[in-house]
N, C-alpha and C positions, 0 to 999 in steps of 0.2 A: 496810690492801688496796691494792694498787694499782688505778687507775680506768683502767688501759690496758693495751692486749692482749700485749703484751711479758710481761708478769709474770703473763699470764690463764696463758701455757701451760703448767707445769707443774700446775694444777688441773684443766685440762682433759684431761691425762695421765692424770691422777689417777680420772679419771671414769668409766672401765668399771668400777674395782675398788670403786669406792663403788658402784656400781649391783649388781655381783655379789653386793656381800657381802648389800643390802638383800632383794635377790631369795631369796638363803637362808635371811635370817631368815624374812621372809615364808612363804615353802614353808614350814619347819617348822611353823610356828605355824598353819598352815593343813591340816597334815596332809599335805601332798603331798609331802615327800621321804620317803622310805623306805628303813630301811637293810638293807644287805645282811645275810641269813641267814645262820644257821651251816653251814647244807649249800648255801651260795650254790658252791663251789668242785666239787660233782658235777654241780649243775644247768649249771655253763656247760661242763663237758665234754659234757654229751648235746647242746648248740648247735654249729652251725659257726662263729656267730661271738660275740663276748664279748661280755656285758650291762657298761654301764656303772655303775658305783660307786653313785652318785646318779641317779636317775631323777626331773624332775621336772616341772612343768608350767610352760610358759612364763608368767611375769608382766609385764605391761607396766607401768614405772612412769615418769611424766610429771612434767616442773616441775623436775628437780636441773638444773640447769645453772647454769654461772657466772655471775660479773659480766659484762657486755657493756662493751665500749669505750664511750666516750662520744660521742654522734652530732654531726657539726659544727652550729653553730648551732641547737643546741637546747636548751631548761631545763624543766625540770621545777619547780612550786613545789607541795609537796606538808609534812604534816604542821605541828607548832608555825610553821612561817610563814607557811603557808597560814592558818592561824588567825587567828592576828594580822592579816594583812592583808585578810580578806574583809571584803567590804562589801556595801553595798544591788544593786550594779549591777556585772557582770563589768569594765568598765573601771576603776571604781574600786578593784576587787580587785587587778588587775594593774600600775597606774600607776607602782609605784615599780621595776618591772622594767626591767632595762637594754633601751631601743630601744622602750618602750612607753609610751606616752601614752593619756590619757583623752578621748574625743570626748563631753565630757556636752552633754546637751540639758535643763540643769535634773536635780536631783538622783534624780528617777524613770528618765534613762537613761544609761549610760556605753557606750562602743564603745570595743573597745581599737583602737589606733593605732599599726602595726609600722612603725618607720623611716620615719614621714610617710604611708604607706599604709593602707586601711580602705576601709571598702564593700565594692564588689564586689573588690577584689583582697585579702582578708583572710576565710579560711573559718572560719567560728565552727561546733565539733562538740559534739555530745553523745553522748559514748561511743562517737566514728568516724563517727558520722551526723549531717547539718546540722542546726542550729536550725531551719533554714527558718522565722523569723519576717520580718520586713521592714525589717531593719536597712541590709539595702544597698540599699534603694529611697530611705530618706531618714534623714538622722541627727536625727529627731525622734521614730523609732521605738525602741523598749527591746528589749533581746536576752531572749528566750522561756525564761533559765536562771537559777535563782538560786544563786548560788553558796555559801549556807551548809550546800547538800547535797552540796558536792564533795567528793570524797577528794582529789583531781589536777587542776592543769594543766598542760599542756603547750602549749610554744610551740616549732614549727618554722618553719624557716627554707632547710634546707636539701636535701638530694636527698629527702629525706621527703615532700615537698607534690606531688611526681611523683601521688602516689599518692590526691589530692584532688581536682584537674583544674585549670583555668585560673582560676577564680575564689579558685585558694590561690596564685598567684604573687608576692604581699605577702605570705604566712605562712598559719601555721596557729593556731588557738586550740583546744584540745581538752578537754573537761569532762569528767572521770570522776566517777563515781559509783555505780556499781555497782548499780545499779537491776536489772538481771537480773544473779541472783548466778553467779558463775563456778568455784564451789568449794563443796564440799559442807563443812556446819556442822561447827564443831569442839564447839560447847554447844548445847545446846536452846535457848536464849532468849538474845538478844546484843542491844548498841545504844548509841542514843545520845541526848542532849538537848541542846540548847543555847538561851540565850536571853541578848539583846544589848540595852542600854537608850544611846538617843545622844541627850547634853542638849541638841545643834543640831535645833528642831524636834520635840522628844518622840518620838522615835524608837524605836520596838522593831522586835526581828529576831528570829523563832523558830524552828526545825526540832527534827525528831524522825525519827530510824529505829530498825528493827525486825527482828530476822533472825531465824527459826526455821528448821526444818526436822527431817528425821527420814529416816535411811537415803539413797535415791537422790534424795530431793525438798530443795530450797530455795526458803525465799520470802521478801522484802523488803518493807518496808512503810516508806513515810516521806512527810513532807509540812513544809511552812513556812506562816508566817503572817509580814506585813511588813509595817508602815504608818508613817506621819510626818505631822505639820503643816509648815507652810510653811517653807522654809529660813531660818537667820537669816545677815544677812551684815554686815559692819561698817560700810558705806557705802550710797550710791545704789542700785540697781537697775542704772538706766540711766547709762550713760556719754553724758550730750547734748552733749557738744561733738564726741564721736565720731559720735554719728547725724545731728546736723547737717553734718559732714564729709561721711557716705559717703550721707544720704537726702536732705539736705537740709529734714529736718523741725526745727522750731523750738517747737512748740507743745504740748509730750508731759506726759501725767500719769505723773510718776514715785513709786517708792514708796523709803521709806530703811529700814534696818535687816533689812529681811527681803525676799524675792520672793515677791509674791502667786501665787497658784493651784501653788507647787509643791509642795503635799501629795500621797502616794501612796498606794496600798493593795495589797497582792498577797497571794494564797493560793494555794496549790497540793496537789498528793499526788500519789503514784504508789504502784503494786504490782508486783512482780515476782517469778517464779517458774522453776525451773530443774530439768532432769531429769538426772541423771547416769548417764552408762555407764560399763563398762569402759574404752573408749579415745573416749569423744563424748559429749557435752552437747548440751539444746537449752534454750532459755528465750524468755521473752516479757515484756513491760511495758506498761504501759499508765499513762499520766500526764494529767494537766489542771493547766494555769497560768490562771489568772485576775489579770490587773493591770490595775489603774485609777491612772493621774496626771495631773497637769496640766502642760502648756506653759507656761513661765514668763509672767506680765504683762508686756506690752510688745510683743510681737510680732505684736501684734496693735493697731489704733488705732480705726478705728466699724466696727459690723456695719450690712453695706449694706442690709438689709431692715427699717432703721430711720431712714432717711434721707430718703424722702419725697421725692427730689429737694432737700433743704437744703442740700447736703453745701458747697454754695458761701458758706457764710456760718457755718458752724462755726467757722471760726478766730477770728472775731470776738464769738464770745461768752463770756461768762465768768461772768455770773450764769446759772444755770439753775436758779434757784427759779421751780418751776413749771412747769418743764419735764422734771422726773425721768425721767418715763414715756419721753420721745423722747431725751433727752440727757443720761440719768443716768448714772452708772457703770458699768453693766449693762450699757449699750446701748451707750455709746460704747466701751467695753473690756470686752468679754466674756471669758468664761472659756473657754479649750480645752483640752477634756478629751479624753482617751484611753484607751478602755475595750477593753484586749486578752483575749482569752482562744484558747488552745490546747489541740488535745488530741492526743497522741501514741500509735503502738502500735510497739514495737519487738521486732524478731525475732533469734534469735542462734544457731548452732550453729557447732560447732565438731568434727572430726573428727581425733583425735592419730595420729600416726603411719600412716596406713593402708596403707602401703607403705614399703617401706625407700628412705631417701632422701627422703622427704615430712615432713618435722615436721608440717606441719599442713593441713590444708583448711577456712574459715570461712566462714561466710554471713554477710552481715549485710544485717540491711531494716528502715525506717523509713516509716512511715506518716503524714504531718503533715496535720492540718486548725489551719490557722490563721486566725483572724478578728479584725480590730479596726477599732474605730467610733470618727471624731475628730467629737467635739461643738464646737459653737462655740454659745455662749450657751443652754446647754442642748439644742439641736436638732441632730439628727444629720446632717453635712455631707457626708462620704465612708466608707464602706463599704470596706474594703480585705478582700481574701479570696485566700488563699495555700494552696492544695492540693498539695502533694508527696509522692511517693513516690521514694525514695531504695537503693538496693542494692549491694552490694559482694561479689563472690567471688573469693574470696583463695587461694592456694597458696603457702607456707612452705618452702623446701629445703635441705637440705645436703647435697647430690648429690658432692660432692667437699669433699675435707679441709679446703681453707683457701676456698671458695665456699658462701656461703650467699645468701639471696636471696626476692623475691617474683614471682608471675605472677599477673595480676589483671584481671576485668574492673568495670567502674563505671558508672553508668544513672542518670540522675535521669529525673522525667516531672513535669512542672508545670503547673498550673493557676492564674493568676494574676488578679486583676481590681481595681480601684478605681474605684466605682462612686458617683456622687452631685455633690453640688454642684461640689467641687471634682475631678471626674473629670478626670485629666490622664493616665492611661493607661489604652490600652482593654483588655479583655480578651483576653488573649494566653495560647497554648500555647506550653510551650518543653520542648523533650527533647533530652537528651544523653547521650552514650555513648564511652567511653573505654576503650582495653585500654594495660595499662601492665605492665614490669616496672621491681625496682629489685634491684639485684647487690651484692654487700658480697663481696671475695677481701681475704684476707692473706697478707703472705709478709716474713719476719724482724718487720724495727720499722716496715714500711711497711701501710698499710691504704687501699685504691682502693674508695671505692663509688660507687655510679650508677644511671642510669635513666632510663629515654625513656617517652612517653606518648602517643598517638595520640587524638585526640579531634574527635570532630563533634557540634556541634551546629545545632538547626533551632528557629528560633521563628517560629509562626504566629500573628496577629494579626486578631482577631475582627473586623474594620473593615476597609474599601475605603479610607480617606482618614484623615487626621485634622483634626479641625476643633473649634474651641472655641465652642460653642453661646452665639450672641447674640451671635458679635464679627464683626467686618468683615473679622478676618484670612483670608487664603485659604487653602482647605484643603490638605492635603499629601496627594499620593496614595500609596497602602501597596501593597508587594508582597504576593503569595500568602503567603508565606515566604521567609524570610532565612537562608541556610545559611552555616555556616563551620567547615573544619576547619584543626585548630590540632596542631600536632606541637612539644611539648617535650621538653628534656635538660637533666641536673643530673648532674654528677660532683664527688666531694670525696676528696681528696688528703691521706692524714692520715701523719704522718713522727712517729716516736715517738724522739726523740731520744734521751733517757736512760727511765727507768722514770717520772720525774717529769715530764717536759716533752715537749707536744707541738706540733706545727705542720702548720695545718689549712688548706690552698687548697680551695675551694670555687667552681666557676662553674655558672653556670643560665643556660637560655637558656628561657624559658616565654611561650607565646603565651596571650594571654587573649581568647576572643570578647566582643563588646558584649553588655553586660546588656540585660535588657527597658527598662525605665527610660532609657537612654543612646538606644535606639533610637528608643523612640514616643513620650516626654513632650510633652503642648501643653497647657500650662494652669496655674491657679497651685497653691501647694499653703501655704497661709497658716501652718501651724504654724513653716515655716523661713521665711518673711518673702521667696516666691521664685515667678515665675511661670517655669517650665522649657520649654525648647523642646529635644526631641529630634531627633538626626538619624539615618535612616535612610543615611546615606551611610557609616557607621563602617564601620573595616576592624578586623582581631586587632590588638592592642596587644603586641606583643612586647619580652620584658624580657632584658636581658643584665646580668648581674652578677656582681664579682668581688667573695670573702671573701678576705681574710686572717687569720688566726687566731693567736692562741700561747697556750697551755693549760699553765699550771704549778702543780705542789703540791707542797708538802713537809710536813715535820710542824707548823709552827707557820704556815706561808704557802701562799695560794693565790692566783691571779690568772687572768683572761682577759682578753684586749684583742683585739678585731677593729678591723680596717677595710676599709672595702667603697666600691665605688663600681657604679654602678646606671644605666644606660644602657637608657632605654624608648623603643623609636620607636612612634609612633603614639599616643602618651600619653592617655586619655581623662578629659576633665577637664570641668568647668563653670566656665565662662569668665563672669563679670560683664561683660556687655556696658557698662554704664552706664546704660542707660536703667531706666526704671521703667512699672509697671504699675498703674493704678487698676483698682480691682476692680469699683467701683460703675460707673465710666463703661466698662468694657471697652477703656480705651485703654491703648495704650505711648507714653509721652513719654519725652520728655529730660528733665524734671524735674519733682518733684510740685510742683503749683500748690496744693496742701493736705493734709492730713495724714490724707484720707480713703480708708482703705484702701488705701496707697499700696506696693506691695512692689516689689525690684530682678526684673530679667531677667537671667534665666541660661541659658545658650545650650550643649550640651556640643558639645565641637571635639575637635581631637584635634592635637598638637604634639610633636615629637622632644621629650623631656625626660631630664636625669640627677638623677641623686641620687648624694652622696657624704658618707660619715660614719663615727664610731665609736663603739664601746662601749667600756667599760676598768672592771674591776672587780676591786681585790684585798682580798682578807680574812687577817685576822693577826690570831695571839696573841700581845698586850703584854705580859701578868704570868700566872703559873701561880702563884695563891693554895692556900692551905694551905684543905683541907676539898674540894679538887674543885674550887674556882670558878675561875676563868678573865677576864680583862679580854680585850675582843676590839676590835678597831678594824676599818671597812670605808672603803674612800674608793672614789667611782666616778665616773662621767659619762661621758653620752651625747650624740651629736649629730648633726642629717643636715640637708643644705641642698640645697633642689631649685629647678631652674633650668630652664627652658625652652632649646633649643640653638639657635640662628640668631634672623635678625633681632634684636628687638631685647632677648632672653635676659630675659625678664620672669620675676619668682618664683614658683612653684609654689605657689597659696594655699592658706594653713592648715597651715605646717608647722610643729611642736616647736620650740624656743627651745634652746640649748645650757643641759643641765643638769648639774651638778657638786654633790658633798656629799661628807657624811661620817657614819659610825652610830658613836657607843661604846656596848660592851655589857657587864655583869658579869652573869654567874650558873655556871647546873650545871644536869645535865639535869631538878632539882627546880623552880627558878626564873631566871630571868631579868628584868634591867631594860636597858634601852638608847633611846638620846637619839640621833634623827637631824636633820640638818639638810641643805636641799636650797637650792640656788641657780640660778633659773632667770634666763639673761640674758634682756633684751629682746629680741621679734621685730620686726628692723626690715625684715626680707624678707616682709612679709605679703600680696606678689600684687596685681597691678592692680587698683584699684577697690575694693581691701580697706586695713582699720584695722589699725595696727603695734598692738601691747601690749607695757605696762610689766613690767620685771624684777620679782622675787617674791623672799622670804624663807619656805621653808615649813620649819617645825618641827615634830617631832613624836614623841612617846613613847610607851613602851608599858613592861608589867611583867605579867608573870604568875605563879603558883605552881600547881605539883600537888600534890593531897594523893591519896594512897595508901590506898584506901578495902579496902585486904586483897582476897579471895578475890568481893568485892561489885562492884570495879571501881575508878575513879579519877575523881577530881573539879578539873578545870580552873578555878581565877580568872584573870580579865585583867583588866586596863586598859589604856587608851588616850590619847593626848591629840591633835588632830590640828589643826594650822593655830593651834599655840598662840600664835605673836605676833599675830592675828587680822589678818593682812592682808586686803586686796580683791586678788582673785588673777582674773584676765583671762585665760580659756585659749584659747589663739591656735589651737589645732585644733577651738574650738567655732563652730559658726555663729550662736550666739548671745553671742558674749562681750562683745557691746556692751550688751548688753539683763540680762544673767543670769551675774555672777562666782560664783565659786564658792564653796563653807560656809565661814563664818568659824569661829571658835576653836568644837571641840565637844568633850567628854570620853565616850566611852564605854564603860560596865561592863558585863562579861557573867561567865557562869559554863556550863560545860561539862561533864556526866557521862557516864561509857561505863560499860557495865556485861555 
């Protein structure tokens, strides 16, 4: 079956006949079709108008649409591929996707990076509504989504991002888990259960799902449990040479073979219910997540609460005998823990074909109650709170034969605060509302897609000034509100040269208002070893992107090649000032005079920047063996280079390196085995005052087998090996690359049962 619209046209023409046939069958079965009686001729003669041979009550049939053509710059991870790639974090799950990297912060945190962009530029969604955790605020905050419950994960980078607002200018990651049932149940009880074990850190990860219902009602229930000990690594945790180069620190307590304080534990669950009418459905779900994890050791040095003014002699102390209470490991190197909790209430309604020309009208709303506390040495230092309501009202139409699209309104109401010892963002209210439309027009071998969005954002800080408590730094006055108006537009032109070949040109111009932390931060954030300074003078960030893609598919080979250029005006970034901040003395210095709580000073700034890169993948069937077995080969590569324009043309910090590799697979629909090799080159363009990272070789392997259990269901067995060469991998997109390398060799064994 062709993936392109041109080959879809015959199926679309046959669609009304198929609907009519199904309508007739259903009508007879329900007793709604009455055959003509023997004396119908006499009856007809008594009337002026002849009666139809068949009288039927109209029946609405929903969901019989043909295959849609591929959307530009989008990909979907699902099925067996998703199950094999699933990890403890969302970033770990997606790191093999083209153009996607994992901004790790120890094994407990993994945030997707799309083409070098992350944070407030990449929206992470759960069933179309934002995750609304604290990942955009700081890279040490975990995503409040468990990937083991996902049915599919979609990545958008084209015109579709118009629907999701300015914070999606870098892309969208949408995790679908069907927690609100979207269709009537086919059998009284169904579900799945999965459990896996990771030899690295003795990690376990289990999840279950249960689906039931009757008549017009459907119920879903699911949950997960995850825990692991400290992650094991092949060498030392801290790269001492680079730490001396970047921070001037020489007296460091290091660890080898493992990264201390990287254990984690997570538990959560959800329940959902839906009601289905003839052409209407309504549903809701309630979910809760509790995630507790540690920040890698080495990101802090001393606890200022235990110094008692003796910080100046600490570098000369070598023998701590008799001073353990003051200068012992727990006092000098306190554990930093994050306790995160989130409760979500999600609502969904859809009205199918309310009037002619309107396919559906849908309403989505999510209410999120997010909390997390950062503990230092067992004491709570900072409490983060994020209460968010997000809604979307959208209508899909097919008003004209070749024109389909959406019209919608989208709004977010957010109350955020970060209170405690490390209060570096004041309590703030944020509201945004946007109106948008996306349209698709098809003509012969051409498809034109486009969208526009107008968005207004307002930020109201609950403070008159920014002032660091106990510091000699002068206060920064704040306005009563900060208002931003953003207009974005996107278009894509797809030319289906042949039935198996498409050429796609995408042009985006998007604006992003500054986020809360970019405007209002002022203070230390020790988990990221940083002192952050916001900038209330920031303007909208404007992205101008061009992407050219070639998509080709034949019986035995398929390929996709993208080349893109992104010019971003007023790009907002954290600039490493080269200065350091001593937390105990509350002083900004040019160099560290001791290793007592010395962190780098970062300031939010704006410069024009450009990003250029490519993504390429070719999948082919090398041999078709007897018994339905195939030998498959995939080759792939991706790369992005980010630079500031004008002036000294510095490099944008924390960019992913050039990657390329190949995967060799053997199998059939019942079993599969694969060996994957990835080469990441050294990142020699780390950005000013940042450190370079070496290249690495990553070798992974997987094997899986599916057992058919007849009417009872299926059992799926699988095993994976990761980093089989046990390489020391320093992740260039990670803030903690010099303190915490990626995990060493690990083997994962799992079983999944469906019923």
